LUMBASE-489416 format. One line per 10 residues: number of its first residue (from 1); their letters; for each residue x, y, z of N, C-alpha, C. Coordinates in nm, 2 decimals, always signed. Each point is the difference from the previous one (the first is absolute). Last residue first. Example, Ala and Ser with C-alpha at 12.3 -4.5 7.8 and 13.67 -1.06 7.14 Angstrom:
% residues 2
2> sa> +1.28/-0.22/+0.71/+0.09/+0.11/+0.00/-0.08/+0.11/+0.08  +0.03/-0.57/-0.01/-0.09/+0.12/+0.00/+0.09/+0.12/+0.00
//
This chain:
% residues 215
215> xxxxxxxxxx> +1.42/-1.24/-0.51/+0.04/+0.00/-0.14/+0.10/+0.10/-0.04  -0.22/-0.06/+0.44/+0.13/-0.08/-0.02/+0.04/+0.00/-0.15  -0.41/+0.20/+0.17/+0.11/+0.07/+0.05/+0.13/-0.06/-0.03  -0.41/-0.21/-0.14/+0.02/+0.13/-0.06/+0.13/+0.07/+0.04  -0.13/-0.40/+0.22/+0.05/-0.03/-0.14/+0.02/+0.13/-0.08  -0.19/+0.03/+0.43/+0.14/-0.04/+0.01/+0.06/-0.03/-0.14  -0.47/+0.09/+0.04/+0.08/+0.12/+0.03/+0.15/-0.03/+0.00  -0.29/-0.36/-0.04/+0.00/+0.08/-0.12/+0.08/+0.12/+0.01  -0.07/-0.27/+0.38/+0.09/-0.07/-0.10/+0.01/+0.08/-0.13  -0.29/+0.17/+0.34/+0.14/+0.02/+0.03/+0.09/-0.08/-0.10
205> xxxxxxxxxx> -0.49/+0.12/+0.08/+0.06/-0.02/-0.14/+0.15/+0.00/+0.02  -0.28/+0.03/+0.39/-0.09/-0.08/-0.10/+0.06/-0.02/-0.13  +0.24/+0.27/+0.34/+0.00/-0.14/+0.02/-0.09/-0.08/-0.10  +0.11/+0.49/+0.10/+0.02/-0.06/-0.14/-0.02/-0.15/+0.01  -0.01/+0.29/+0.39/-0.12/+0.02/-0.09/+0.01/-0.07/-0.13  +0.36/+0.00/+0.31/-0.10/-0.09/+0.04/-0.13/+0.01/-0.08  +0.38/+0.30/-0.07/+0.02/-0.14/-0.05/-0.11/-0.09/+0.04  -0.09/+0.53/-0.05/+0.07/-0.09/+0.09/+0.00/-0.15/-0.05  -0.03/+0.46/-0.30/-0.08/-0.11/+0.05/+0.08/-0.09/+0.09  +0.19/+0.38/-0.22/-0.13/+0.05/+0.03/-0.10/-0.11/+0.06
195> xxxxxxxxxx> +0.51/+0.11/-0.16/-0.04/-0.07/+0.12/-0.14/+0.04/+0.05  +0.25/+0.12/-0.42/-0.03/+0.10/+0.10/-0.05/-0.06/+0.13  +0.13/-0.28/-0.37/+0.09/+0.11/-0.01/-0.01/+0.10/+0.12  -0.32/-0.35/-0.06/+0.12/-0.05/+0.06/+0.11/+0.11/+0.00  -0.41/+0.08/-0.22/-0.03/-0.01/+0.15/+0.13/-0.05/+0.07  +0.02/+0.01/-0.47/-0.02/+0.14/+0.05/-0.02/-0.01/+0.15  +0.03/-0.40/-0.23/+0.13/+0.07/-0.01/-0.01/+0.14/+0.06  -0.40/-0.26/-0.04/+0.09/-0.06/+0.10/+0.13/+0.08/+0.00  -0.31/+0.13/-0.33/-0.05/+0.03/+0.13/+0.09/-0.05/+0.11  +0.09/-0.13/-0.44/+0.03/+0.15/+0.01/-0.04/+0.04/+0.15
185> xxxxxxxxxx> -0.11/-0.44/-0.12/+0.14/+0.02/+0.01/+0.04/+0.14/+0.02  -0.45/-0.09/-0.10/+0.04/-0.04/+0.14/+0.15/+0.01/+0.03  -0.17/+0.09/-0.44/-0.05/+0.10/+0.10/+0.04/-0.03/+0.14  +0.10/-0.32/-0.33/+0.09/+0.12/-0.02/-0.04/+0.11/+0.10  -0.27/-0.39/-0.02/+0.13/-0.03/+0.06/+0.09/+0.12/-0.01  -0.42/+0.04/-0.21/-0.01/+0.00/+0.14/+0.13/-0.03/+0.07  -0.01/-0.03/-0.47/-0.02/+0.14/+0.04/-0.01/+0.01/+0.16  +0.02/-0.43/-0.19/+0.13/+0.07/-0.03/-0.01/+0.14/+0.05  -0.40/-0.26/+0.01/+0.10/-0.04/+0.11/+0.13/+0.08/-0.02  -0.44/+0.00/-0.25/+0.05/+0.12/+0.06/+0.12/-0.03/+0.10
175> xxxxxxxxxx> -0.35/-0.27/-0.29/+0.14/+0.03/-0.06/+0.06/+0.13/+0.06  -0.41/-0.25/+0.13/-0.02/+0.13/-0.07/+0.13/+0.05/-0.07  +0.00/-0.40/+0.25/-0.10/-0.02/-0.11/-0.03/+0.13/-0.07  +0.29/+0.01/+0.38/+0.06/-0.08/-0.11/-0.10/-0.01/-0.12  -0.16/+0.20/+0.39/+0.09/+0.09/-0.06/+0.07/-0.07/-0.12  -0.27/-0.27/+0.26/-0.08/+0.09/-0.08/+0.09/+0.10/-0.07  +0.20/-0.28/+0.31/-0.05/-0.08/-0.12/-0.08/+0.09/-0.09  +0.13/+0.19/+0.41/+0.11/-0.01/-0.10/-0.04/-0.08/-0.12  -0.25/+0.14/+0.43/-0.04/+0.03/-0.14/+0.11/-0.02/-0.10  +0.03/-0.06/+0.50/-0.14/-0.04/-0.04/-0.03/+0.01/-0.14
165> xxxxxxxxxx> +0.44/+0.10/+0.20/-0.04/-0.12/+0.06/-0.14/-0.05/-0.05  +0.21/+0.40/-0.17/+0.09/-0.11/-0.02/-0.06/-0.13/+0.06  -0.23/+0.41/+0.08/-0.01/-0.04/-0.14/+0.09/-0.13/-0.03  +0.02/+0.19/+0.44/-0.13/-0.06/-0.03/-0.01/-0.05/-0.14  +0.38/+0.24/+0.12/+0.00/-0.13/+0.07/-0.13/-0.07/-0.03  +0.04/+0.44/-0.15/+0.08/-0.09/-0.08/+0.00/-0.14/+0.06  -0.21/+0.33/+0.25/-0.08/-0.03/-0.12/+0.08/-0.09/-0.10  +0.21/+0.15/+0.39/-0.10/-0.10/+0.04/-0.09/-0.03/-0.13  +0.33/+0.34/-0.02/+0.06/-0.13/+0.00/-0.11/-0.11/+0.02  -0.11/+0.45/+0.06/+0.00/-0.04/-0.14/+0.06/-0.14/-0.02
155> xxxxxxxxxx> +0.01/+0.18/+0.44/-0.13/-0.04/-0.04/-0.01/-0.03/-0.15  +0.40/+0.16/+0.17/-0.03/-0.12/+0.07/-0.13/-0.06/-0.04  +0.13/+0.43/-0.16/+0.07/-0.11/-0.07/-0.03/-0.14/+0.07  -0.18/+0.39/+0.20/-0.06/-0.01/-0.13/+0.07/-0.12/-0.07  +0.18/+0.13/+0.41/-0.13/-0.07/+0.02/-0.07/-0.02/-0.13  +0.40/+0.23/-0.01/+0.03/-0.14/+0.04/-0.14/-0.07/+0.02  -0.01/+0.47/-0.08/+0.04/-0.08/-0.12/+0.02/-0.14/+0.03  -0.08/+0.28/+0.36/-0.12/-0.01/-0.08/+0.03/-0.08/-0.12  +0.36/+0.10/+0.27/-0.09/-0.09/+0.07/-0.13/-0.03/-0.08  +0.30/+0.34/-0.14/+0.05/-0.14/-0.04/-0.08/-0.11/+0.07
145> xxxxxxxxxx> -0.11/+0.46/+0.09/-0.02/-0.03/-0.13/+0.04/-0.15/-0.04  -0.02/+0.31/+0.42/-0.03/-0.15/+0.00/-0.02/-0.05/-0.15  +0.10/+0.46/+0.09/+0.11/-0.07/+0.07/-0.03/-0.15/+0.00  -0.19/+0.31/-0.40/-0.02/-0.01/+0.14/+0.11/-0.09/+0.06  +0.09/+0.31/-0.43/-0.07/-0.13/+0.03/-0.01/-0.01/+0.15  +0.03/+0.48/-0.29/+0.06/-0.10/+0.08/-0.08/-0.13/+0.02  +0.05/+0.33/-0.44/-0.08/-0.01/+0.12/+0.05/-0.11/+0.08  +0.19/+0.09/-0.43/+0.06/+0.07/+0.12/-0.09/+0.00/+0.12  -0.25/-0.07/-0.45/+0.15/-0.02/+0.01/+0.05/+0.08/+0.12  -0.51/-0.17/-0.01/+0.09/+0.11/-0.05/+0.14/-0.03/+0.02
135> xxxxxxxxxx> -0.36/-0.28/+0.15/-0.02/+0.01/-0.14/+0.11/+0.10/-0.06  +0.00/-0.34/+0.46/-0.02/+0.13/-0.05/+0.01/+0.01/-0.15  -0.13/-0.38/+0.36/+0.07/+0.00/-0.14/-0.02/+0.14/-0.06  -0.14/-0.02/+0.44/+0.08/-0.13/+0.00/+0.08/+0.00/-0.13  -0.30/+0.35/+0.08/+0.08/+0.01/+0.12/+0.09/-0.13/+0.01  -0.33/+0.05/-0.34/+0.12/+0.08/-0.03/+0.09/+0.02/+0.12  -0.35/-0.40/-0.16/+0.02/+0.09/+0.11/+0.13/+0.08/-0.02  -0.15/-0.35/-0.29/-0.07/+0.12/-0.03/+0.01/+0.10/+0.11  +0.18/-0.44/+0.03/+0.07/+0.06/-0.12/-0.06/+0.14/-0.02  -0.19/-0.28/+0.34/+0.14/+0.05/+0.04/+0.06/+0.08/-0.12
125> xxxxxxxxxx> -0.42/-0.20/-0.08/-0.01/+0.11/+0.10/+0.13/+0.05/+0.04  -0.01/-0.38/-0.28/-0.04/+0.13/-0.07/-0.01/+0.11/+0.09  +0.08/-0.42/+0.20/+0.12/+0.06/-0.07/-0.04/+0.12/-0.07  -0.36/-0.22/+0.19/+0.09/+0.05/+0.10/+0.12/+0.06/-0.06  -0.29/-0.23/-0.28/-0.06/+0.12/+0.04/+0.09/+0.07/+0.11  +0.13/-0.42/-0.14/+0.02/+0.09/-0.11/-0.06/+0.14/+0.03  -0.07/-0.36/+0.31/+0.14/+0.04/-0.01/+0.02/+0.11/-0.10  -0.43/-0.19/+0.05/+0.03/+0.08/+0.12/+0.15/+0.05/-0.02  -0.14/-0.31/-0.32/-0.07/+0.13/-0.01/+0.03/+0.10/+0.11  +0.18/-0.43/+0.03/+0.07/+0.07/-0.11/-0.07/+0.14/-0.02
115> xxxxxxxxxx> -0.21/-0.30/+0.30/+0.13/+0.04/+0.05/+0.07/+0.09/-0.10  -0.39/-0.21/-0.14/-0.03/+0.11/+0.09/+0.13/+0.05/+0.06  +0.04/-0.38/-0.28/-0.04/+0.12/-0.07/-0.03/+0.12/+0.09  +0.10/-0.41/+0.22/+0.11/+0.06/-0.07/-0.03/+0.12/-0.08  -0.31/-0.10/+0.42/+0.04/-0.08/-0.12/+0.12/+0.07/-0.06  -0.04/+0.07/+0.52/-0.08/+0.03/-0.12/+0.05/-0.09/-0.11  +0.06/+0.10/+0.57/+0.01/-0.09/-0.11/-0.09/+0.03/-0.11  +0.23/+0.36/+0.36/-0.12/-0.08/-0.03/+0.03/-0.10/-0.11  +0.26/+0.34/+0.40/+0.01/-0.08/-0.12/-0.12/-0.09/-0.02  -0.02/+0.47/+0.26/+0.02/-0.14/+0.04/+0.00/-0.08/-0.13
105> xxxxxxxxxx> -0.08/+0.45/-0.05/+0.12/+0.00/+0.08/+0.04/-0.14/+0.05  -0.27/+0.29/-0.39/+0.00/-0.14/+0.04/+0.13/-0.01/+0.08  -0.09/+0.42/-0.15/-0.14/-0.04/+0.00/-0.01/-0.15/+0.05  +0.44/+0.16/+0.04/-0.09/+0.12/+0.01/-0.14/-0.04/+0.01  +0.38/-0.30/-0.05/+0.03/+0.08/+0.11/-0.09/+0.12/+0.02  -0.01/-0.38/-0.32/+0.07/+0.12/-0.05/+0.04/+0.09/+0.11  -0.10/-0.56/-0.10/-0.02/+0.11/+0.09/+0.07/+0.12/-0.06  -0.11/-0.57/-0.13/+0.01/+0.15/-0.03/-0.03/+0.09/+0.12  +0.23/-0.52/-0.09/-0.12/+0.07/+0.04/+0.02/+0.14/-0.02  +0.23/-0.49/-0.19/+0.01/+0.14/+0.03/-0.14/+0.06/+0.04
95> xxxxxxxxxx> +0.29/-0.50/-0.01/-0.13/+0.06/-0.03/+0.02/+0.15/+0.05  +0.30/-0.49/-0.09/+0.00/+0.15/+0.01/-0.13/+0.06/-0.04  +0.13/-0.48/-0.02/+0.06/+0.05/+0.13/-0.02/+0.15/+0.02  -0.15/-0.27/-0.40/-0.07/-0.03/+0.13/+0.05/+0.06/+0.12  +0.05/+0.27/-0.47/+0.03/-0.14/+0.04/-0.07/-0.03/+0.14  -0.03/+0.44/-0.08/+0.11/-0.04/-0.09/+0.05/-0.14/+0.04  -0.49/+0.34/+0.06/+0.10/-0.10/+0.04/+0.11/-0.01/-0.10  -0.48/+0.24/+0.16/+0.12/+0.05/-0.07/+0.11/-0.08/+0.05  -0.51/-0.20/-0.04/+0.09/+0.07/+0.09/+0.12/+0.05/-0.09  -0.36/-0.21/-0.21/-0.07/+0.06/+0.11/+0.09/+0.06/+0.11
85> xxxxxxxxxx> +0.00/-0.15/-0.53/+0.11/+0.04/+0.10/-0.07/+0.07/+0.12  -0.27/-0.19/-0.34/+0.12/-0.07/-0.03/+0.11/+0.03/+0.10  -0.42/+0.22/+0.04/-0.02/-0.14/+0.02/+0.13/-0.08/-0.03  -0.01/+0.48/-0.04/-0.02/-0.04/+0.14/-0.02/-0.15/+0.02  +0.30/+0.14/-0.42/-0.14/+0.03/+0.04/-0.01/-0.04/+0.15  +0.34/+0.02/-0.45/+0.02/+0.01/+0.15/-0.13/+0.06/+0.06  +0.01/-0.05/-0.46/+0.04/-0.14/+0.05/+0.02/+0.01/+0.15  -0.10/+0.39/-0.27/-0.11/-0.10/-0.02/+0.02/-0.14/+0.05  +0.33/+0.35/+0.03/-0.11/+0.04/+0.08/-0.12/-0.10/-0.02  +0.47/+0.03/-0.19/-0.05/-0.11/+0.07/-0.13/+0.02/+0.07
75> xxxxxxxxxx> +0.28/+0.32/-0.25/-0.03/-0.11/-0.10/-0.06/-0.12/+0.07  +0.13/+0.39/+0.25/-0.11/+0.03/-0.08/-0.03/-0.11/-0.10  +0.39/+0.00/+0.28/-0.12/-0.06/+0.06/-0.13/+0.03/-0.08  +0.40/+0.17/-0.17/+0.01/-0.15/+0.01/-0.12/-0.05/+0.07  +0.04/+0.47/-0.02/-0.03/-0.06/-0.14/+0.00/-0.15/+0.01  +0.11/+0.23/+0.40/-0.13/+0.04/-0.04/-0.04/-0.07/-0.14  +0.44/-0.02/+0.15/-0.08/-0.09/+0.08/-0.15/+0.01/-0.04  +0.30/+0.32/-0.18/+0.03/-0.14/-0.05/-0.09/-0.10/+0.06  -0.02/+0.45/+0.15/-0.07/-0.02/-0.13/+0.03/-0.14/-0.05  +0.21/+0.12/+0.40/-0.14/+0.00/+0.02/-0.07/-0.03/-0.13
65> xxxxxxxxxx> +0.45/+0.08/-0.02/-0.03/-0.13/+0.04/-0.15/-0.02/+0.04  +0.15/+0.43/-0.13/+0.02/-0.10/-0.11/-0.03/-0.14/+0.04  -0.01/+0.35/+0.32/-0.11/+0.02/-0.09/+0.01/-0.11/-0.11  +0.35/+0.02/+0.29/-0.11/-0.05/+0.07/-0.13/+0.01/-0.09  +0.41/+0.19/-0.14/+0.00/-0.15/-0.02/-0.12/-0.06/+0.07  +0.08/+0.46/+0.05/-0.04/-0.02/-0.14/-0.01/-0.15/-0.03  +0.14/+0.14/+0.44/-0.14/+0.04/-0.03/-0.04/-0.04/-0.14  +0.45/-0.07/+0.15/-0.09/-0.10/+0.06/-0.15/+0.04/-0.04  +0.33/+0.29/-0.13/+0.02/-0.12/-0.07/-0.10/-0.11/+0.05  +0.03/+0.42/+0.22/-0.06/+0.02/-0.13/+0.00/-0.13/-0.08
55> xxxxxxxxxx> +0.23/+0.00/+0.41/-0.15/+0.01/+0.02/-0.07/+0.02/-0.14  +0.48/+0.01/+0.01/-0.06/-0.14/+0.03/-0.15/+0.00/+0.01  +0.29/+0.35/-0.31/-0.05/-0.01/+0.14/-0.07/-0.14/+0.02  +0.42/+0.10/-0.36/-0.15/+0.02/+0.02/-0.04/-0.03/+0.15  +0.46/-0.04/-0.21/-0.05/+0.14/+0.03/-0.15/+0.02/+0.02  +0.14/-0.44/-0.25/+0.10/+0.09/+0.06/-0.06/+0.14/+0.02  -0.34/-0.41/-0.02/+0.09/+0.07/-0.09/+0.09/+0.10/+0.07  -0.19/-0.46/+0.21/-0.03/+0.14/+0.01/+0.10/+0.07/-0.10  -0.16/-0.51/-0.10/+0.10/+0.08/+0.08/-0.04/+0.15/+0.00  -0.22/-0.37/-0.25/-0.05/+0.03/+0.13/+0.09/+0.09/+0.08
45> xxxxxxxxxx> +0.10/-0.16/-0.45/-0.12/+0.09/+0.00/-0.04/+0.03/+0.14  +0.36/-0.30/-0.08/+0.04/+0.14/-0.02/-0.12/+0.09/+0.01  -0.08/-0.46/+0.03/+0.08/+0.04/+0.11/+0.05/+0.15/-0.01  -0.24/-0.21/-0.36/-0.09/+0.04/+0.11/+0.08/+0.04/+0.13  +0.08/-0.01/-0.54/+0.08/-0.02/+0.12/-0.08/+0.05/+0.12  -0.14/+0.05/-0.46/-0.01/-0.14/+0.04/+0.08/-0.03/+0.12  -0.10/+0.42/-0.26/+0.13/-0.07/-0.02/+0.00/-0.14/+0.04  -0.38/+0.28/+0.07/+0.02/-0.03/-0.14/+0.13/-0.07/-0.03  -0.09/+0.19/+0.42/-0.07/-0.13/-0.01/+0.01/-0.05/-0.15  +0.18/+0.42/+0.10/+0.08/-0.10/+0.05/-0.07/-0.14/+0.00
35> xxxxxxxxxx> -0.24/+0.38/-0.15/+0.13/-0.02/-0.08/+0.08/-0.11/+0.05  -0.38/+0.13/+0.24/-0.04/-0.06/-0.12/+0.12/-0.03/-0.09  +0.07/+0.24/+0.40/-0.04/-0.14/+0.03/-0.03/-0.08/-0.13  +0.08/+0.46/-0.03/+0.12/-0.07/+0.03/-0.03/-0.15/+0.02  -0.36/+0.30/-0.05/+0.07/-0.02/-0.13/+0.13/-0.09/+0.02  -0.23/+0.13/+0.39/-0.07/-0.10/-0.07/+0.06/-0.03/-0.14  +0.16/+0.36/+0.26/+0.05/-0.13/+0.05/-0.07/-0.12/-0.07  -0.14/+0.44/-0.10/+0.13/-0.02/-0.05/+0.06/-0.14/+0.04  -0.42/+0.13/+0.17/-0.01/-0.03/-0.14/+0.14/-0.02/-0.06  -0.02/+0.14/+0.45/-0.05/-0.13/-0.02/-0.01/-0.05/-0.14
25> xxxxxxxxxx> +0.11/+0.45/+0.12/+0.11/-0.09/+0.01/-0.04/-0.15/-0.02  -0.34/+0.33/-0.22/+0.07/-0.01/+0.13/+0.12/-0.08/-0.01  -0.36/+0.08/-0.33/+0.09/+0.11/+0.01/+0.08/+0.01/+0.13  -0.41/-0.31/+0.04/+0.05/+0.05/-0.13/+0.08/+0.12/+0.03  -0.06/-0.43/+0.33/-0.04/+0.14/-0.01/+0.06/+0.06/-0.13  -0.09/-0.52/+0.00/+0.09/+0.09/+0.07/-0.05/+0.14/-0.02  -0.37/-0.37/-0.02/+0.12/+0.04/-0.08/+0.08/+0.09/+0.09  -0.40/-0.43/+0.03/+0.06/+0.12/+0.05/+0.11/+0.05/-0.08  -0.44/-0.31/-0.14/+0.14/+0.01/+0.02/+0.03/+0.13/+0.06  -0.47/-0.25/+0.09/+0.06/+0.09/-0.10/+0.15/+0.01/+0.03
15> xxxxxxxxxx> -0.20/-0.45/+0.15/-0.04/+0.13/+0.03/+0.07/+0.10/-0.10  +0.04/-0.45/-0.08/-0.09/-0.02/+0.11/-0.06/+0.14/+0.04  +0.18/-0.18/-0.50/+0.04/+0.08/+0.12/-0.11/-0.02/+0.10  +0.00/-0.15/-0.47/+0.12/-0.06/+0.07/+0.04/+0.09/+0.11  -0.34/+0.03/-0.38/+0.05/+0.11/+0.08/+0.13/-0.05/+0.07  -0.24/-0.30/-0.25/+0.06/+0.09/-0.09/+0.06/+0.12/+0.08  -0.25/-0.36/+0.20/+0.15/-0.01/+0.00/+0.06/+0.09/-0.10  -0.46/+0.01/+0.29/+0.04/+0.02/-0.14/+0.15/+0.00/-0.01  -0.26/-0.03/+0.41/+0.04/-0.12/-0.06/+0.04/+0.01/-0.15  -0.07/+0.27/+0.52/+0.01/+0.02/-0.14/+0.05/-0.13/-0.07
5> xxxxx> -0.06/+0.08/+0.48/-0.09/-0.08/-0.07/+0.00/+0.02/-0.15  +0.16/+0.40/+0.28/+0.00/-0.13/+0.06/-0.11/-0.09/-0.08  +0.15/+0.47/-0.05/-0.01/-0.09/-0.11/+0.00/-0.14/+0.05  -0.14/+0.51/+0.21/+0.07/-0.12/+0.02/-0.02/-0.09/-0.12  +0.00/+0.55/+0.05/-0.08/-0.12/-0.04/+0.08/-0.12/+0.02
//
């Protein structure tokens, strides 16, 4: 069931939250993430724990970042509308068009809320596909797993870029800027640690990204 258009901010989610596989390595790694985040040291929190599998680490964090963006955007669904945001943009220089390579092969121009709806649905499809994100401990990851993860993070960045450029004043009025800035800092440090987003893709928020990396 799509929650596109949900305006009840008590839910503060755009789509149902995903969770790490229960009883799996993913669930153990999720506990590690929560513990290290609680320490307040984000640079430490993003590092691959000693002895852990890189793909497992990328998988559980991908679910976590999907949920973070999901919740952040969920607070804005009543303000990010087809009339207020007719294109998926990040300032006047950057506009994003949607294609998933399957049902929509040629990039199309859509409103920001439609883009995010397409995007979140596409990510959910990847997360639910056990041939890409295996549910069982020890099950092999596909050879293109990191490429899939890079595409997910590249597109999640676009949601952050749109929010910062088009809705940051609303985020401030909702008193959510500190939370959003922390979420974005965590996102930037993680993607930088594992080289998940090309530098050119970061251009719409490059000054902010630079300030995070230099602290």
